[in-house]
C-alpha positions as CSV (number, residue, x, y, z in Angstrom):
1,M,9.9,22.2,-3.3
2,A,13.2,21.2,-5.0
3,L,13.6,17.7,-5.7
4,D,15.6,16.1,-2.8
5,P,19.3,15.6,-3.6
6,Q,19.5,12.0,-3.0
7,V,16.4,11.6,-5.5
8,A,17.8,13.7,-7.9
9,A,21.2,11.6,-8.0
10,L,19.4,8.3,-8.0
11,L,17.3,9.7,-11.0
12,D,20.4,10.4,-13.0
13,M,21.9,7.3,-12.3
14,A,19.0,5.5,-13.4
15,A,18.9,7.6,-16.5
16,K,22.6,6.6,-17.2
17,A,21.8,2.9,-16.7
18,G,19.4,3.0,-19.9
19,R,16.9,0.4,-18.5
20,P,13.4,0.2,-20.5
21,L,10.7,1.7,-19.4
22,L,8.3,-0.5,-17.8
23,H,5.3,0.3,-20.2
24,T,7.6,-0.9,-23.2
25,L,7.8,-4.3,-21.6
26,S,5.7,-7.4,-21.3
27,P,4.2,-7.9,-17.8
28,E,6.8,-10.8,-17.4
29,A,9.6,-8.9,-18.1
30,A,8.6,-5.9,-15.9
31,R,8.2,-8.2,-12.9
32,K,11.8,-9.5,-13.7
33,Q,13.4,-6.2,-14.0
34,S,12.0,-4.7,-11.0
35,A,13.0,-7.8,-9.1
36,E,16.4,-7.4,-10.3
37,T,16.9,-3.6,-9.6
38,R,15.0,-3.2,-5.9
39,G,17.8,-4.7,-3.9
40,P,20.3,-2.0,-3.9
41,L,17.8,0.4,-3.0
42,Q,16.9,-1.0,0.3
43,P,18.2,-1.2,3.5
44,P,19.4,-4.0,5.3
45,P,16.2,-6.2,6.5
46,P,15.4,-5.6,10.4
47,K,15.5,-8.8,12.5
48,M,12.2,-10.3,13.3
49,A,11.0,-12.6,16.2
50,R,9.4,-14.6,13.4
51,V,8.6,-14.4,9.9
52,D,6.0,-17.2,9.0
53,N,4.5,-17.9,5.4
54,L,0.7,-18.8,5.8
55,T,-2.2,-19.1,3.5
56,A,-5.9,-17.9,3.9
57,P,-8.7,-19.3,2.0
58,G,-9.6,-16.9,-1.3
59,P,-12.2,-16.9,-3.4
60,A,-10.0,-18.4,-6.2
61,G,-7.9,-20.6,-4.1
62,P,-5.6,-20.0,-1.1
63,I,-4.0,-16.7,-0.9
64,R,-0.4,-16.3,0.3
65,L,0.3,-14.4,3.4
66,R,3.7,-13.5,5.3
67,H,3.3,-12.9,8.9
68,Y,6.0,-10.6,10.7
69,R,6.4,-10.4,14.5
70,P,8.9,-7.8,15.9
71,L,11.2,-8.3,18.3
72,G,10.3,-8.6,22.1
73,H,6.6,-9.7,22.0
74,P,6.2,-13.4,23.4
75,D,4.1,-15.8,21.3
76,N,1.4,-15.9,23.8
77,E,1.2,-12.0,23.9
78,L,-1.7,-10.5,21.5
79,I,-0.6,-7.7,19.8
80,P,-2.0,-5.3,17.1
81,V,-1.6,-6.0,13.6
82,L,-0.9,-4.0,10.3
83,V,-2.7,-5.9,7.1
84,F,-0.4,-4.9,4.3
85,F,-1.2,-4.8,0.5
86,H,2.2,-4.4,-1.6
87,G,2.2,-1.9,-4.8
88,G,3.0,-2.3,-7.9
89,G,0.4,-1.2,-10.2
90,W,-1.8,-4.6,-9.7
91,V,0.7,-6.1,-12.1
92,I,4.1,-6.2,-10.4
93,G,5.4,-6.7,-6.8
94,D,4.8,-9.6,-4.3
95,L,6.0,-10.7,-0.8
96,E,9.5,-10.3,-1.6
97,S,9.5,-7.0,-3.0
98,H,8.0,-5.5,0.3
99,D,9.9,-7.8,2.6
100,V,12.1,-5.2,4.2
101,L,9.4,-2.4,4.4
102,C,7.0,-4.8,6.2
103,R,9.7,-5.8,8.7
104,Q,10.2,-1.8,9.2
105,L,6.8,-1.2,9.5
106,A,6.6,-4.1,12.1
107,E,9.5,-2.5,13.9
108,A,8.5,0.9,13.9
109,G,5.0,0.4,14.7
110,A,5.4,-2.3,17.5
111,C,2.8,-4.2,15.7
112,A,2.5,-7.7,13.6
113,V,2.4,-7.2,10.0
114,V,0.6,-9.6,7.8
115,A,1.5,-9.2,3.9
116,V,-1.1,-10.5,1.6
117,D,0.1,-11.7,-2.0
118,Y,-3.4,-11.2,-3.6
119,R,-3.9,-12.0,-7.3
120,M,-2.0,-9.8,-10.0
121,A,-3.1,-8.6,-13.6
122,P,-3.2,-9.1,-16.4
123,E,-3.8,-12.9,-15.7
124,H,-6.3,-11.8,-13.2
125,K,-8.1,-8.6,-14.3
126,Y,-10.1,-6.4,-11.5
127,P,-11.8,-7.3,-9.1
128,A,-9.4,-10.4,-8.2
129,A,-7.2,-8.1,-6.3
130,V,-10.0,-6.6,-4.4
131,E,-11.8,-9.8,-3.8
132,D,-8.4,-11.5,-2.4
133,A,-7.5,-8.4,-0.2
134,Y,-11.1,-8.3,1.5
135,A,-10.9,-12.2,2.1
136,A,-7.5,-12.1,3.4
137,T,-8.5,-9.1,6.0
138,E,-11.5,-11.1,6.9
139,W,-9.4,-14.4,7.3
140,I,-6.7,-12.4,9.4
141,A,-9.3,-10.7,11.7
142,R,-11.2,-13.9,12.4
143,N,-7.9,-16.1,13.2
144,G,-5.8,-13.6,14.7
145,A,-5.5,-15.3,18.2
146,S,-4.1,-18.0,16.7
147,L,-1.1,-16.1,15.6
148,G,-0.9,-14.0,18.4
149,I,-2.7,-11.1,16.9
150,D,-5.1,-8.9,18.3
151,G,-8.1,-8.7,15.5
152,H,-9.8,-5.7,17.2
153,R,-6.6,-3.8,16.9
154,M,-6.0,-3.7,13.0
155,A,-5.0,-1.3,10.5
156,L,-4.8,-1.7,6.9
157,G,-2.3,-0.4,4.8
158,G,-0.5,-0.4,1.6
159,D,1.5,1.7,-1.1
160,S,0.3,2.8,-4.3
161,A,-2.0,0.0,-5.8
162,G,-1.5,-1.5,-2.0
163,G,-2.8,1.9,-0.7
164,N,-5.7,1.6,-3.4
165,L,-6.6,-1.8,-1.9
166,A,-6.4,-0.6,1.7
167,A,-8.7,2.4,1.1
168,I,-11.4,0.1,-0.7
169,V,-11.4,-2.7,1.8
170,C,-11.9,-0.2,4.7
171,L,-15.2,1.2,2.5
172,M,-16.2,-2.8,2.3
173,I,-15.7,-3.1,6.0
174,R,-17.7,0.1,6.8
175,D,-20.5,-1.4,4.5
176,A,-20.4,-4.7,6.0
177,L,-20.6,-3.3,9.6
178,K,-24.1,-2.1,8.9
179,Q,-25.2,-5.5,8.4
180,D,-23.7,-6.6,11.7
181,H,-20.9,-8.0,10.2
182,E,-18.0,-10.1,12.1
183,V,-14.9,-8.0,11.1
184,A,-14.2,-5.0,13.6
185,R,-13.5,-1.6,12.1
186,P,-9.9,-0.9,11.5
187,S,-8.4,1.5,13.8
188,L,-6.4,3.1,10.9
189,Q,-5.8,3.2,7.3
190,L,-2.3,3.9,6.3
191,L,-2.2,5.3,2.8
192,I,1.2,5.6,1.0
193,Y,0.7,7.6,-2.2
194,P,-2.7,5.6,-2.6
195,A,-4.0,5.4,-6.1
196,T,-7.6,6.6,-5.8
197,D,-8.9,7.7,-9.5
198,M,-8.3,5.4,-12.3
199,T,-9.3,8.4,-14.7
200,L,-5.9,10.1,-14.7
201,S,-7.5,13.4,-14.7
202,H,-5.3,15.3,-12.0
203,K,-3.0,17.7,-12.9
204,S,0.1,16.0,-11.2
205,V,-0.4,13.2,-13.9
206,D,0.7,15.7,-16.4
207,D,3.1,17.9,-14.2
208,F,5.4,14.7,-13.8
209,A,4.5,12.5,-16.8
210,D,8.0,11.5,-17.3
211,G,11.3,11.6,-15.5
212,Y,10.2,10.4,-11.9
213,F,10.2,6.7,-12.3
214,L,6.4,6.5,-12.5
215,T,5.1,7.9,-15.7
216,R,2.1,8.7,-17.3
217,D,2.3,6.1,-19.9
218,G,3.5,3.6,-17.2
219,M,0.3,4.5,-15.4
220,R,-1.8,3.7,-18.3
221,W,-0.1,0.6,-18.9
222,F,-0.7,-0.7,-15.5
223,I,-4.6,0.3,-15.5
224,G,-4.7,-1.1,-18.9
225,H,-3.6,-4.5,-17.6
226,Y,-5.8,-4.3,-14.4
227,L,-9.2,-3.0,-15.5
228,R,-11.5,-4.7,-17.8
229,G,-12.4,-1.8,-19.7
230,K,-12.7,1.6,-19.3
231,E,-16.2,1.5,-17.7
232,D,-14.4,0.1,-14.3
233,A,-12.4,3.2,-14.2
234,K,-15.1,5.2,-12.1
235,D,-16.3,1.9,-10.2
236,W,-15.6,3.0,-6.5
237,R,-13.9,-0.7,-6.1
238,A,-11.2,0.4,-8.7
239,S,-11.0,4.4,-7.8
240,P,-12.0,4.8,-4.2
241,L,-12.3,8.4,-4.7
242,F,-15.8,8.0,-6.6
243,A,-17.5,6.0,-3.6
244,A,-21.0,7.4,-2.9
245,S,-20.0,8.2,0.7
246,H,-16.8,8.3,2.7
247,K,-18.4,9.0,5.9
248,D,-17.9,6.6,9.0
249,L,-14.5,5.0,7.8
250,P,-11.0,4.6,9.9
251,P,-8.9,7.6,10.6
252,A,-6.4,7.7,7.8
253,Y,-2.8,8.3,7.5
254,I,-2.0,9.5,4.0
255,V,1.4,10.1,2.5
256,T,1.9,11.7,-0.9
257,A,5.3,12.6,-2.4
258,G,5.9,16.1,-4.0
259,F,7.2,14.7,-7.6
260,D,4.6,11.9,-8.0
261,P,2.2,11.8,-10.8
262,L,-0.4,10.2,-8.1
263,R,0.2,13.0,-5.9
264,D,-3.1,15.1,-6.5
265,E,-5.4,12.1,-6.1
266,G,-3.8,11.2,-2.9
267,I,-4.6,14.8,-1.6
268,A,-7.8,14.6,-3.4
269,Y,-8.6,11.6,-1.0
270,A,-7.7,13.3,1.7
271,H,-9.8,16.1,1.3
272,K,-12.8,13.8,0.3
273,L,-12.3,12.1,3.8
274,R,-12.0,15.3,5.7
275,E,-15.2,16.6,4.0
276,A,-17.0,13.3,5.4
277,G,-15.7,13.9,9.0
278,V,-13.1,11.5,8.9
279,L,-9.9,12.2,10.9
280,V,-7.0,12.6,8.5
281,D,-3.1,13.1,8.9
282,H,-1.9,14.2,5.6
283,I,2.0,14.3,5.2
284,D,3.5,15.3,1.7
285,Y,7.1,14.7,1.2
286,G,7.7,17.6,-1.4
287,G,11.1,16.7,-2.4
288,M,10.4,12.6,-3.0
289,I,9.1,10.7,-5.9
290,H,6.7,7.7,-6.3
291,A,8.0,4.4,-4.5
292,F,10.4,6.4,-2.4
293,I,9.2,4.3,0.5
294,G,11.1,1.3,-0.6
295,M,14.3,3.2,-1.1
296,G,15.7,3.6,2.4
297,G,19.1,2.2,1.4
298,V,19.9,5.4,-0.5
299,I,17.0,8.0,0.6
300,A,17.4,9.4,4.2
301,T,14.0,10.7,4.3
302,T,12.5,7.2,3.4
303,N,13.7,6.2,7.0
304,R,11.9,9.3,8.7
305,A,9.0,8.4,6.9
306,I,8.6,5.0,7.7
307,A,9.4,6.1,11.4
308,A,6.5,8.7,11.3
309,A,4.1,6.2,9.9
310,G,5.2,3.4,12.5
311,A,4.5,6.4,15.3
312,A,1.2,6.8,13.8
313,L,0.5,3.2,14.1
314,R,1.7,2.6,17.5
315,Q,-0.8,5.7,18.2
316,A,-3.6,4.6,16.7
317,L,-3.6,0.9,17.7
318,A,-2.7,1.6,21.4
319,D,-6.1,3.9,21.3
320,E,-8.0,0.4,21.3
321,D,-6.6,-0.7,24.4
């Protein structure tokens, strides 16, 4: 596949702008630059019936959440939910960075979306983000009725680092269910170019090491800030590809991008799930780059990808009726 012309134009524009690469910045400066540059890439935010900021109890204090309810659903109607974990390498990103995407997924999926503002590195190293992601998911499932949410029709999803967390929480819920845990098995895991292997050993890491926004050095920077040490890289709660078993997991809808350093580990995770008997839909957008799902203001394929993900959510969550 060739690089999509709209992506090529965007990369050319970014190169001419001459902004420093994230891995050359401090985490604080990287967060600031990311916040300053994302706006022009995003489409106008879809209107919602309501958007509420909430908190859930977490292992280190309250976890901030944002609850999106799409138009056309009265407050007394229990509707399905997507619990969403934002990307950003566990270092950047927040509720604001993915606000538009969460609105789009709520609209396209005809479901509520609850975004989770988990603790970030390097201030909070692994496994802080995992602990928050799991605690928030439990709270949403148990308290959904008070929010107009059906906790038995729940999907977990995220992009990049958020896809990593969604995959891990699905593994954790599967293991908890073996002990008669209260949280229902998710109906779908929506994994958008997920990080699944912290060892950086896949070919696409080298093939797309530079020039496509996310770089190999950037990946090392993110992982270096997130993990406590090299020994964490093969822990399945950091690298879900290394879980001892992938059986009995929810169906997966996995999105990869053709010019993404993370492409091959997303594909490897799809293969691993299929080998374990998990139903998988894998869609590779061959002309796309990492982070394209947040660029619907300038890339037409982004909006088609969100519509397709929304259709998968509708189908998976309706199956629980």
